[in-house]
Structure formats: structure tokens, C-alpha cells
KEPAKE-83701 format. One line per field, with one value per residue: residue number from 1; x, y, z of N, C-alpha, C in turn. Coordinates in steps of 0.05 Angstrom, whole numbers, plus 32768, in hexadecimal, padded with zeros to 4 digits. Example, Ala and Ser with C-alpha at 12.3 -4.5 7.8 and 13.67 -1.06 7.14 Angstrom:
2
num 1|2
nc1 8108|8101
nc2 7F8E|7FD3
nc3 809C|808E
cac1 80F6|8111
cac2 7FA6|7FEB
cac3 809C|808F
cc1 8108|8102
cc2 7FBE|8001
cc3 809C|809D
# end
This chain:
350
num 1|2|3|4|5|6|7|8|9|10|11|12|13|14|15|16|17|18|19|20|21|22|23|24|25|26|27|28|29|30|31|32|33|34|35|36|37|38|39|40|41|42|43|44|45|46|47|48|49|50|51|52|53|54|55|56|57|58|59|60|61|62|63|64|65|66|67|68|69|70|71|72|73|74|75|76|77|78|79|80|81|82|83|84|85|86|87|88|89|90|91|92|93|94|95|96|97|98|99|100|101|102|103|104|105|106|107|108|109|110|111|112|113|114|115|116|117|118|119|120|121|122|123|124|125|126|127|128|129|130|131|132|133|134|135|136|137|138|139|140|141|142|143|144|145|146|147|148|149|150|151|152|153|154|155|156|157|158|159|160|161|162|163|164|165|166|167|168|169|170|171|172|173|174|175|176|177|178|179|180|181|182|183|184|185|186|187|188|189|190|191|192|193|194|195|196|197|198|199|200|201|202|203|204|205|206|207|208|209|210|211|212|213|214|215|216|217|218|219|220|221|222|223|224|225|226|227|228|229|230|231|232|233|234|235|236|237|238|239|240|241|242|243|244|245|246|247|248|249|250|251|252|253|254|255|256|257|258|259|260|261|262|263|264|265|266|267|268|269|270|271|272|273|274|275|276|277|278|279|280|281|282|283|284|285|286|287|288|289|290|291|292|293|294|295|296|297|298|299|300|301|302|303|304|305|306|307|308|309|310|311|312|313|314|315|316|317|318|319|320|321|322|323|324|325|326|327|328|329|330|331|332|333|334|335|336|337|338|339|340|341|342|343|344|345|346|347|348|349|350
nc1 811A|8120|812D|8103|80C3|8085|8047|800B|7FD1|7FE4|7FF5|8032|8054|8084|80B2|80EF|80F8|8101|80CD|80BB|80B0|80CD|8101|813C|813C|8143|8165|8192|81A2|81B0|81DC|8203|820A|8234|8265|82A9|82DA|82F5|82D1|82C5|82EF|8320|8319|8334|834E|8333|8307|82E9|8307|82E6|82B4|82C6|82DA|82AB|828E|82AB|82D8|830C|833B|832A|8302|82E1|82C7|828E|8267|8232|8210|820A|8233|825D|8259|8266|829C|82B4|82AF|82D1|8305|830C|82FF|8300|82EC|82C2|82C8|82A7|826D|8249|8206|81CE|818E|814E|816B|8182|816C|8182|81B7|81C9|81D3|81FF|8226|822A|823F|8275|8282|827A|826A|822C|8214|81DD|81C8|81D9|8211|8248|8277|826F|8269|8295|82A3|82BD|82AA|8277|8237|8207|81CB|81C7|81AC|816D|815A|8157|8132|8114|810E|8120|8151|8192|819C|81C3|81E4|81E9|8204|8236|8245|8249|8273|829D|829D|82AA|82DE|82F7|82F6|830E|82F0|82D3|82A4|8271|8250|8214|81FC|81D2|81A1|81A6|81A1|816B|8146|8110|80FB|811D|8165|818F|81A9|81ED|821F|823C|826F|8280|827B|82A1|82CE|82E5|8309|82F0|82CD|82AF|828F|8255|823B|8206|81EA|81BC|8189|8182|818D|818B|817E|818F|81BF|81E7|820F|8239|825D|8297|82AB|82E7|8322|8363|8387|8364|834A|8375|837B|834D|8354|837E|836A|8365|8341|8338|836B|836D|833F|8336|8315|82D5|8299|82A0|828F|825A|8267|8285|825D|823B|825B|8259|8222|821A|823E|8227|81FC|81D1|81C7|81B9|818B|8169|8165|814C|8119|810B|8108|80DB|80B3|80B6|80AB|8076|8060|806F|8050|801D|8019|8020|7FF6|7FCA|7FD0|7FC8|7F93|7F79|7F8A|7F80|7F89|7FBE|8002|801F|805B|807D|80AE|80EA|8109|8123|8104|80DD|80A9|80A3|807C|8057|802E|7FEA|7FDE|7FE4|7FE3|800A|8041|804E|8020|7FFD|800E|7FFE|7FC6|7FC3|7FD8|7FB2|7F8C|7FA4|7FD3|8017|8051|808F|809C|80AD|80D1|80F8|8121|8142|817B|8176|8140|8125|810C|80DC|80A8|8077|807A|807B|8099|808E|8092|8093|80A6|809E|8068|8031|8012|7FDA|7FD6|7FEE|7FC9|7F9F|7FBA|7FC4|7F90|7F82|7FA5|7F93|7F62|7F73|7F8F|7F63|7F46|7F69|7F6D|7F38|7F31|7F53
nc2 88B2|8885|883E|8819|8819|882D|8815|882F|8811|87DE|87A5|8792|8759|874D|8768|8760|877E|87A5|87B2|87F5|880C|87ED|87FB|8811|884B|8873|8859|8851|8885|8896|8876|888C|88BE|88CE|88C8|88D5|88FD|88D4|88B3|88CC|88CE|88B1|886A|882C|87F7|87C3|87CD|87EE|87E2|87D9|87C5|8799|8779|8770|8752|8724|8708|8723|8720|8706|8721|8751|878F|87A4|87C7|87B1|8772|8769|8788|876C|873A|874B|875B|872B|870C|872B|8724|86ED|86D4|86CF|86EE|86C4|8697|8661|8664|8641|863E|863A|861A|862D|8670|86AF|86E2|8715|870E|86FB|8725|873D|8715|8710|8742|873B|871A|86E4|869F|8686|864C|8626|85F9|85B2|8587|8594|8578|856B|859D|85BB|85F0|8634|8656|864D|8661|866E|8675|865C|865C|8668|8675|869F|8697|8673|866E|8643|8618|85FC|85B8|859A|856E|8574|85A5|8596|8572|8594|85B6|8592|8580|85B0|85B8|858D|8599|85C9|85F9|8637|8645|8673|868D|86A9|86C8|86E6|86E5|86CD|86DE|86E5|86BE|8695|8668|8650|8645|8659|862E|8615|863D|8635|864A|8648|8611|85FC|8612|863D|8643|8618|8644|8684|86B5|86DE|8715|8740|877F|8791|8778|8771|87A1|87D4|87E0|880E|881C|8803|87D9|87A3|8765|873C|86FB|86D9|86B3|86CA|86D6|86E2|870E|8731|8739|8755|8784|8798|87AD|87DF|880A|8809|8815|8849|8863|884F|8829|880B|8830|884D|8870|885E|882A|8832|8848|881C|87F9|8812|880F|87D7|87C8|87E0|87C0|87C8|87AD|8777|8780|8799|8771|8748|875D|8762|872C|871B|873C|872E|86F8|86FA|8712|86EC|86C0|86D6|86DB|86A6|868B|86A6|869A|8663|8664|867F|8665|862C|85FD|85F9|85E6|8607|861E|862C|8656|8650|867C|86BB|86E0|86CD|86A9|8671|865F|862B|8628|8616|85DD|85EB|8622|8659|8681|86B0|86B9|86C1|86F0|8725|8722|871E|8750|8772|876A|8780|876C|8756|872F|8709|86E6|86A0|868F|86B7|86AC|8689|8688|8685|8686|8656|8636|862D|863C|8632|864A|867D|86B4|86CF|8705|8714|873E|8776|8787|8792|8765|8768|877C|8753|872A|873E|8740|870A|86F8|8713|86FC|86C7|86CF|86DD|86AE|868C|86A2|8699|8661|8653|8665|8648
nc3 926A|928A|9280|9281|9264|926F|9259|924E|926A|9265|9289|9299|9293|927E|928B|92AD|92E3|931D|934D|9353|9385|93A8|93A5|93C6|93D7|9400|9426|9406|93FA|942E|9437|9416|942B|944D|9434|9420|93FB|93E1|93C9|939B|9378|934B|9349|9367|933F|933E|935C|9397|93D6|9406|93F0|93D2|93FB|9418|93F3|93F6|93DF|93D1|93B0|9384|9369|9340|9337|9312|92DF|92E8|92D8|92A1|928B|92A3|9289|9255|925D|926D|923E|921F|9235|9237|9208|91BF|9181|915C|917C|919E|91C5|91F3|9204|9233|9229|9232|9235|9253|922C|921F|9224|91F4|91CB|91E5|91E4|91AE|91A1|91AA|9182|9187|917C|9185|91A2|91B1|91DE|91DE|91EE|9219|920D|91D7|91BD|91CF|91E4|91EA|9212|9244|924F|9280|92AA|92E3|9313|932B|92F8|92BD|9286|92A4|92DC|92F7|9318|930D|931A|9350|9342|930B|930A|931E|92F6|92CA|92D7|92D9|92A3|9289|929B|9283|924C|9249|924E|9263|9294|9297|92C8|92D2|9306|9318|9334|9365|939B|93A2|93BC|93CF|93E7|940B|9411|93D9|93A4|93A7|9388|9347|9344|937B|9383|9360|9374|935C|9322|92EE|92EA|92DF|9302|9300|9322|933C|9351|933E|9340|9376|9392|9371|932C|9311|9328|930D|931A|9328|932B|931E|932C|9329|9319|9331|9305|92DC|92F2|92F2|92BB|92B1|92D1|92B6|9287|9255|925C|9292|92A7|9295|92AC|92E0|9315|9308|9307|9338|9363|936E|937C|93AB|93CC|93CD|93EA|941D|9426|9429|9452|947E|9488|9467|9437|9445|9464|943F|9416|9431|9439|9402|93F3|9410|93F9|93C1|93C4|93D4|93A5|937F|9391|938A|9352|9340|935A|9343|930D|930F|931D|92F3|92C6|92C8|92AE|92A4|92B6|92E7|92FA|9339|9345|936C|9375|935C|9326|9302|92E0|92B9|9288|926B|9232|921F|91F4|91AF|91B5|91A8|91BE|91A0|9183|91AC|91C5|91AC|91B4|91EB|91F9|91E5|920B|9236|924F|9252|923D|9236|91FC|91F5|91CA|91C7|91EA|91D3|91AB|9173|916F|916D|9192|91C9|91B8|91D0|9201|9234|9256|9295|92BE|9303|9320|931A|9321|9350|9380|9379|9345|9329|932E|930E|92DD|92D3|92CD|929E|927A|927B|9261|922E|921E|921C|91F1|91C5|91C6|91BC|9188|9168
cac1 812B|8126|812B|80E8|80AF|806A|8033|7FF1|7FBD|7FF1|8003|8049|8062|809C|80CA|80FE|80FE|80F7|80B7|80C7|80AC|80E0|811D|8144|8144|814C|817C|81A9|81AB|81BD|81F7|8215|820A|824C|827D|82BB|82E4|82FF|82BB|82C1|8307|8323|8319|8347|8347|8320|82F1|82F1|830C|82CF|82A1|82D3|82DB|8290|8288|82B6|82EE|8317|834F|831D|82EA|82E4|82AD|8286|824F|821B|8215|820E|824F|826E|825A|8276|82B8|82BD|82B4|82E8|831F|830F|82F7|8306|82D7|82C1|82C7|828C|8262|8232|81F2|81B9|8175|8151|817C|817D|816D|8192|81D3|81D0|81E2|8219|8238|822E|8251|8290|8286|827A|8256|821A|8209|81CA|81C3|81EF|8222|8262|828C|826B|826D|82B0|82A2|82D0|829B|825C|8228|81ED|81C0|81C0|819D|8155|8161|8148|8116|8105|810C|812A|816E|81A0|81A0|81DF|81F4|81EF|8218|8250|824C|8250|828E|82B0|829F|82B8|82FA|8301|82F9|831C|82DD|82CD|8288|826A|8238|8205|81F0|81C4|8189|81AC|8198|814E|813C|80F7|80F3|8135|817F|8195|81BE|8209|8226|8250|8288|8287|827E|82BA|82E5|82F1|830C|82EE|82B5|82AF|8274|824C|8227|81FA|81D9|81A4|8170|8181|818D|817E|818B|819B|81DA|81FA|8225|823A|8278|82A0|82BD|82F8|833D|8374|8392|834F|8346|838B|8376|8338|835F|8391|835E|836D|832E|833C|8383|8367|832A|8334|8300|82BB|8283|82AD|827F|8245|8273|828B|8244|8231|826B|824E|8207|821D|824C|8214|81E5|81BA|81C1|81AA|8170|8159|815F|8138|80FF|8105|80FF|80BF|80A1|80B5|809D|8059|805A|8070|8038|8005|8017|801D|7FDA|7FB8|7FD2|7FBB|7F76|7F6E|7F93|7F82|7F91|7FDB|8014|802C|8071|8082|80CB|80F5|8117|8123|80EE|80CF|8099|80A6|8062|8051|8013|7FDB|7FE4|7FD9|7FE5|8026|8047|804D|8003|7FEF|8017|7FED|7FAC|7FC6|7FDC|7F98|7F7D|7FB2|7FE8|802D|8065|80A4|8098|80C2|80E7|810D|8136|8154|818A|816B|8122|811B|80FE|80CA|8090|8060|8082|807D|80A5|807E|80A1|8082|80B5|8096|804D|8027|8002|7FC0|7FDA|7FF5|7FAF|7F91|7FCA|7FBF|7F74|7F82|7FB4|7F80|7F4E|7F81|7F93|7F49|7F40|7F7A|7F65|7F1D|7F33|7F67
cac2 88B4|886A|8829|880E|8829|8825|8818|8833|87FC|87C4|879A|8787|8743|8748|8775|8758|8798|87A6|87C4|880F|8811|87DD|8806|881D|8867|8881|884B|8856|88A1|8898|8869|889E|88D9|88D4|88C1|88EC|8902|88BC|88A7|88DB|88CF|8898|8853|8817|87E9|87AD|87D7|87F7|87CC|87D1|87B5|8780|8769|8767|873D|870C|86FB|873B|871A|86F9|8731|8769|879E|87AB|87D7|879F|8757|876B|8791|8756|8727|8756|875B|870F|8704|873A|871A|86D0|86C9|86DE|86EC|86A9|8682|8657|8666|862F|864A|8629|861C|8649|8681|86CC|86EB|872C|8706|86F5|873B|8742|8701|8717|8759|8731|8709|86C8|868E|867B|8631|8623|85DD|85A0|8580|85A2|8568|856D|85B8|85C3|860E|8645|865F|8642|8675|8666|8681|8643|865F|8678|867E|86B0|869E|865D|866F|8629|8616|85E4|85A5|8598|855A|8580|85B9|8589|8568|85AA|85BF|857D|8580|85C8|85B3|8579|85A4|85E3|860F|8648|8648|868E|8689|86C1|86C1|86FF|86E3|86BC|86E8|86E7|86A3|8698|864F|8644|864F|8653|8619|861E|8647|8627|8656|863D|85F4|85F6|861E|8650|8638|8627|8655|86A1|86BB|86FA|871D|875A|878C|879C|876B|8772|87BC|87E5|87DD|8827|881F|87F6|87CF|8786|875C|8723|86EA|86CA|86AE|86E2|86DC|86EF|8729|8741|8742|876A|879D|87A2|87B8|87FB|881E|8809|8825|8865|886F|8844|8816|8810|883B|884E|887D|884C|8813|883A|884B|8801|87EF|881D|8803|87BB|87C6|87E9|87AD|87D0|8799|8760|8789|879E|8758|8739|8769|875A|8710|8719|8748|871F|86DF|8700|8716|86D1|86B0|86E2|86D4|8689|8685|86B1|868A|8649|866A|8688|8652|8613|85E6|85F9|85E0|8620|861A|8641|8658|8653|8695|86CB|86F2|86C5|8691|8667|8652|861C|862E|85FE|85D3|85FB|863F|8661|869A|86C6|86BE|86CA|870B|873C|871E|8725|876D|877E|8768|878F|875D|874F|871B|8704|86CC|868D|868D|86CB|86A1|8678|869A|8684|8687|863C|8628|863C|8646|862F|8654|8699|86BC|86E2|8711|871E|8751|8792|878D|878B|874D|876D|877F|8738|871B|8748|8738|86ED|86F6|871C|86E7|86B1|86D6|86DC|8692|8680|86AB|868A|8644|8651|866B|8638
cac3 9281|9294|926B|9282|9258|9277|9244|925B|9266|9264|92A1|928B|929F|926E|9295|92C5|92EE|9339|9353|935B|93A2|93B7|93A2|93E1|93D1|9419|9431|93F4|93FF|9448|9435|9408|9436|945C|9425|941C|93E1|93D5|93B9|9382|9368|933C|935B|9362|9326|9341|936C|93B1|93E9|9417|93E2|93CC|9414|941E|93E0|9402|93D2|93C4|939B|936D|9363|9330|9336|92F6|92DC|92E5|92CD|9284|9287|92AB|9273|923F|9264|926C|9222|9215|923F|9236|91EE|91A7|916D|914F|9190|91A4|91E0|91F7|9217|923B|921A|9229|9246|9253|9210|921A|9222|91D8|91BE|91F2|91D9|9191|919F|91AA|916A|918F|916E|9199|919E|91C6|91E1|91D7|9204|921B|91FF|91BB|91B4|91D7|91E2|91FA|9229|9249|925D|928A|92C2|92EE|932C|9327|92DD|92AB|928C|92AF|92F9|9302|931F|9304|9331|935A|9333|92F1|930E|9321|92DC|92B8|92DF|92D0|9286|9281|92A0|9270|9231|924B|924B|927A|929A|929F|92D9|92D7|9320|931E|9344|937C|93B5|93A2|93C1|93DE|93F4|9417|9405|93BD|93A1|93A7|936E|9338|934D|9394|9380|9351|9382|934A|9307|92D5|92EB|92E4|930C|92FD|9336|9336|9364|9330|9349|9393|939C|935D|9312|9309|9332|92FA|932A|932B|932F|9312|933B|9317|9323|9331|92EB|92CC|92FE|92E9|92A0|92B2|92DC|92A3|9270|9250|9267|92AF|92AB|9290|92BC|92FA|931A|92FB|9317|9353|9378|9375|938A|93C6|93DA|93D2|9400|9436|9429|9431|946C|9493|948A|9456|9423|9451|946C|9427|9408|9441|9431|93E7|93F2|9419|93E5|93A8|93CA|93D2|9389|9371|9399|937E|9335|933D|9362|9330|92F4|9314|931F|92D9|92B1|92D8|929D|92A0|92CC|92ED|930E|934C|9347|9387|9377|9344|931F|92EA|92DC|929D|9285|9252|9229|9216|91D9|9199|91BA|91A7|91CB|918E|917C|91C4|91CF|91A5|91C0|9207|91FC|91E1|9224|924B|925E|9240|9246|9223|91EF|91F9|91B6|91CA|91FB|91C2|919A|9158|9170|9164|91A8|91DA|91AB|91E2|921B|9239|926F|92A4|92D5|9319|9330|9316|9328|936A|9381|936D|9328|931F|932C|92F6|92C6|92CE|92C2|9282|926B|9278|924D|9214|9217|9214|91D6|91B1|91C7|91B0|916B|9159
cc1 8133|8121|810F|80D3|8093|8057|8018|7FDE|7FC9|7FFD|801A|8057|807C|80B5|80D5|8108|80F3|80DF|80C2|80C6|80BF|80FD|8124|814E|8150|8165|8195|81B4|81B9|81D9|820B|8219|8225|8266|828E|82C5|82ED|82EA|82B8|82DA|8309|8326|832E|833C|8331|8307|82F9|82F3|82F4|82BA|82AD|82D4|82BF|8287|8296|82CE|82FE|832A|8343|8303|82F2|82C9|82A8|826E|8236|8223|8219|822A|8263|8270|826A|8294|82C3|82C2|82CC|8302|8322|8308|82FF|82EE|82D9|82C1|82AA|8285|8249|821F|81DC|81A0|815D|8164|8175|8181|817E|81B0|81DC|81DE|81FD|822E|823E|8240|826E|8296|8286|8264|8246|8210|81F6|81C2|81DA|8201|823D|8277|8288|8272|8289|82B3|82B9|82C4|8281|824D|820D|81E5|81B6|81AF|8186|8155|814D|8148|8108|80FF|8117|8148|8179|81A4|81BE|81EF|81FB|8204|8234|8258|8255|826C|82A3|82B3|82AE|82D6|8306|8306|8307|830A|82DB|82AF|8283|824F|822B|81F4|81E0|81AE|818E|81A0|8179|8142|8125|80EF|810B|814E|8181|81A9|81DA|8210|823B|826C|8292|828C|8298|82D2|82F3|82F1|82FE|82D6|82BD|8292|826D|8237|821D|81EA|81C0|818A|816D|817F|817F|818D|8199|81B7|81EF|8213|8223|8257|827D|82B1|82CD|8313|834F|837F|837E|834A|835D|8387|8361|8344|8373|8385|8364|835B|8330|8355|837D|8354|8326|831C|82E6|82A7|828A|829B|8268|8250|827A|8272|8239|8241|8260|8232|8208|8229|823A|81FC|81CE|81B3|81B0|818E|815E|8152|814B|811C|80F7|80FB|80E2|80AC|809F|80A8|807F|8050|805A|8057|801F|8003|8012|8000|7FC6|7FB8|7FC4|7F9C|7F6B|7F76|7F96|7F8B|7FAF|7FEA|8025|8042|8073|80A1|80D4|8104|8116|810A|80DA|80C0|809B|808F|805F|8033|8004|7FE3|7FD5|7FDA|8003|8029|8044|8031|7FF5|7FF5|8004|7FD1|7FAD|7FC9|7FC3|7F87|7F8C|7FC6|7FFE|8040|807B|809F|80B1|80D8|80FD|8125|8146|8161|817F|814C|8115|810B|80EA|80B1|8078|8066|8081|808A|8095|808F|808D|808F|80AA|807B|8045|8017|7FE6|7FC2|7FDF|7FDC|7FA0|7FA0|7FC5|7FA3|7F74|7F90|7FA2|7F6C|7F5B|7F86|7F79|7F41|7F4F|7F71|7F4A|7F1F|7F45|7F59
cc2 8898|8856|881E|8822|881E|882A|8819|881C|87E0|87BC|8789|8772|873C|8753|8768|8772|8799|87B9|87DE|8814|8801|87E7|8815|883A|8874|8874|8850|8872|88A4|888B|887B|88B9|88E1|88CD|88DA|88ED|88E9|88AE|88B5|88DD|88B5|8880|883E|8804|87D4|87B6|87DF|87E1|87C5|87BF|879A|876E|875F|8751|8723|86FF|8710|8734|870E|8707|874A|8776|87A7|87BE|87C6|8785|8757|8774|877B|8741|8731|8755|873F|8706|8713|872D|86FC|86C4|86DB|86DC|86D1|8692|867A|865B|8654|863B|8636|862D|8618|8658|869E|86D8|8703|8727|8702|870D|8742|872E|8707|872F|8751|871F|86EC|86B9|8680|8660|862C|8605|85CC|859C|858F|8593|8569|8588|85C3|85E2|861B|864E|8650|8656|866A|8676|8669|8644|8672|8685|8690|86A3|868A|865F|8656|862B|85FB|85D1|85A2|8585|8565|8596|85AC|857D|857D|85B4|85AB|857E|8599|85C4|85A1|8585|85C0|85FB|861E|864B|8665|868B|86A4|86BC|86D9|86FC|86D4|86C5|86E8|86CA|86A5|867F|8641|864E|8648|863D|8625|8627|8634|8630|8649|861F|85EC|8600|8633|8645|861D|863A|8672|86A8|86D8|86FF|8739|8764|8797|8791|876E|878E|87CF|87E2|87F6|882C|8815|87ED|87B1|877F|8742|8715|86D9|86C5|86C7|86E9|86EA|870B|873B|874A|8757|8785|87A8|87AD|87D6|880F|881F|8819|8843|8871|8864|8831|881F|881B|883F|885A|886B|8834|881A|883D|882F|87F4|87F8|8811|87E7|87B9|87CE|87D7|87B3|87BB|8782|8768|878C|8783|8747|8743|8762|873E|870D|8725|8738|8704|86E3|8703|86FC|86C1|86BB|86DA|86B7|8681|868E|86A2|866F|864D|866F|8676|8636|85FB|85E4|85F1|85F9|861B|8632|8643|865D|866D|86A4|86DA|86E6|86AA|868A|8655|8644|8620|8615|85F6|85E4|8619|8646|867D|86B2|86CD|86CA|86E8|8722|873A|8726|8743|877C|877E|8774|8780|8756|873C|8719|86E8|86BA|868D|86A1|86C2|868B|868B|869B|8683|866C|862D|8639|8647|8646|8639|8672|869E|86D3|86EB|871B|8734|876D|8799|8785|8771|8751|876F|8764|8727|8724|873F|871B|86E9|86FE|8707|86CF|86B6|86D4|86C0|8685|8689|869C|866D|8640|8654|8659|8621
cc3 928C|927E|926A|9277|925F|9260|9251|9255|9265|927F|9296|929B|9290|927B|92AE|92D2|930A|933B|935E|9379|93B3|93B5|93BC|93DF|93EA|9424|9420|93F8|9419|9446|9428|9415|9443|944E|9421|9400|93D2|93C4|939E|9371|9358|934F|9354|934D|932A|9350|9388|93C5|93FB|9409|93DB|93E4|941B|940C|93E7|93F6|93C2|93AD|9382|9365|9354|932E|931A|92F7|92D8|92D9|92AF|927D|928E|9295|925C|9244|9263|9250|9216|921D|923B|921B|91D7|9194|915F|9163|9195|91C1|91E1|920C|921C|9229|922C|923C|9243|9238|920B|921D|9205|91CA|91CB|91E7|91BC|918E|919D|9192|9171|9180|9184|9191|91B6|91C7|91D7|91EE|9202|920B|91E1|91B0|91B8|91D5|91F1|9214|922B|925A|9266|92A3|92D3|9307|9328|930C|92CF|928F|929E|92CD|9306|9308|9316|931C|9337|9349|9317|92F3|930F|9305|92C8|92BE|92D5|92B2|927C|9285|928B|9254|9232|9247|9265|927D|92A4|92AD|92DE|92EF|932A|9333|935E|9396|93B8|93A5|93D4|93EE|9401|9408|93E8|93BB|93A1|938A|9361|9340|9367|9392|9373|9361|9370|932E|9304|92D3|92EE|92EC|9309|9313|9330|934E|9357|933A|9368|939F|9388|9342|9309|9314|931F|9308|932D|932F|9321|9327|9327|9324|9320|9316|92D9|92D7|92F4|92CC|929F|92BC|92C9|928A|926D|925D|9285|92B6|92A9|92A5|92D8|92FC|930F|930F|9334|9368|9381|9384|93A7|93D7|93E0|93E9|941B|943B|9434|944D|9483|9496|9478|9442|942F|9459|9453|9419|9417|943B|9415|93E5|93FA|9404|93CC|93AC|93C8|93B5|9379|9377|938C|9361|9332|9344|934E|9316|92F8|9315|9303|92C2|92BE|92C8|929A|92BA|92D2|9302|9321|9351|9364|938B|935D|933F|930B|92EE|92BE|9298|926A|924B|9221|91FA|91C4|919D|91B9|91B4|91B9|9186|9194|91CB|91C6|91B1|91DE|920B|91F6|91FA|923C|925B|9249|924D|9231|9216|91F2|91E4|91B9|91DB|91ED|91AE|917D|9158|916B|917A|91B6|91CE|91BE|91FE|921C|9254|927C|92BC|92EA|9329|9330|9322|9345|9369|9374|934F|931B|931C|9313|92DD|92BF|92C3|92A5|9270|9267|9263|9231|920B|920E|91F8|91C1|91B0|91B9|9191|915B|9149
# end
């Protein structure tokens, strides 16, 4: 019934998934309780006006079925099979099959001027898997380089609202004033992934290409009923209230995992991400992620090995991604202890 599969006995640090108890079940139901027939008919091409207005830039916004759908749409209207897409090293691993679906050639690493790509894809704010954010000077340099070679930057801004130690950095979209950036947003991490709702920020000519797609002409705006309900949820202040609570909860969970890792793996440098859901951990010398995974799972904890965040698997052998979003603070303490035991076994046997 759901994508997430619980494995008995495993504390799973691999899933970037909200803790079920944090999903706004009652508030969401209340937001949809008073909608009329207009929520159940065909929607306007770019999305319902109340949601577009709440998002803040109606003429440069297109509502999508989530960030993954947004990425697929952007590749459809801005690239052709065989075009080069430059991606960060490391980057979100499930973007790779979406880019491959369009027949794009993925180049990971290298300078914009050397590669001269059609698209540049990255998660620059509270990134997946690193939890880190691109510094301001590098943001400005990337925008300038993209303009010089005629590339479009696809900014996956999924985690922006989940900031724990102060405001998030300015988005590439805002910094550039639009072109050459296309920004992808999502309600999956802030409200609920099952809504399958997100948006694209782009210049009006790109929005026109999106609204002109055949399936939009045929079926109207994407996920219209959910988008109308989201408009009501946001207009009534539900979004701000909910996200404020999420920040507090995820801050507690982040602190719990970071503190526990520092306790049970004191030999490691454990970063504390300023936002998002992930800790990107470097393992001790001689311990690889792929060797550690089965040992860790035998002890009841799981994670995503670093090589999966490289398109060709060539990097990240000594890295693992740990998500603190799904488990409680108490569970995260136990998970870190189990991981420490597994690392000790590998280190002892090497």
C-alpha cells in the first residue's frame, strides 16, 4: 500500500521519509472539508490561482506532481536525448534514472566551461546526500558560468524550508532573478509525500511550454484537487504552523543522531547539518560502505552506501548517508550504537 517497507528488527537510516506521527492528518482534512465542486473538475493549466498566488510568483510558476515529476518535465521541455547534464558530486541518486529516462548523458564533476552542458542539476541547499549548502560565492559563480555557456541550472530546492540553525541561503533562482535557473519545489518534505505535489519556477516562456504540453491540454492542471486543498491549507496559515513544528521536531532528531554518533563513533568527525534530513558520514580508514552494510544490517541498522550517489558508482566508497527524519530520538540513539558496533567489527577484522 505504501512505498516504505518496514523490515522487522531494522532501524532504517536509509529512508528519506517523514516520521508518520508528524504528518498533518487532521489539519489536512479540515482544509479540504469546505471545498466546492470547483476542486473536483478540470483545473487551469499552470495550477489553481490561490496556490500560485501563495507561492508568490504566479506568472512564473507551474504546479507539478512533486519534485521528481518536475525534473522529468524540465528535461522534456529543455533537453533532447543525447544532451549533456552536469551533476554535482555527490548528488541525489534517484535523479539519475529520471535523467536517463530522457536519454541524457550524465557527467558528474568537472567545470561548467569544460563540459559545456545543456543542463546543470544540483541540490544546493541542505543537499541530498551531504546536508551541506553551496556557499554564496560559488552560487554566484555557477550562475555566471551557466550564462556564459548557455546552460540552464536546474535547482532542486526540496529541503529549503527545513532549516534548523537560521535562515536558508538565498536560492539560485532568487539570486539570478530567474534565467538561467529553473527551480524545483516540493511539499513532500514539508507537508506529506503522498500528496504528490510540487512546482516549477521558470521564466514565462518555459511556463508556456509546460502549459502547452499535450497531456495538460487534455487533462488540465496537474493533481488539481490536491493543489486546491493545498491552496486552502496554506492560505489559512496551516503551512507555516506545520513547518514551524517540523523544524522543532527534526532539529531534535538531528541533534539526537549527531550526539549519538559522536558518542558511539568518537574517532569520526560527525557533521551537524544546518537543515534537511541527512548526515553524510566519512568512515574510518580501511572501512568501506559496501562492506559495512551487511554487518550493520545483521546488527539491526541500515543506511545508504556512498557510491550510490555517483552515477557510475566511482566515488564515496568511505561515505554513508544517514537519515534522521523517520526515527524518534530514542530510536536514533539505538541505531547509532548499532552502527558503532558494526564499524568496530569491520575495523577489527580488516
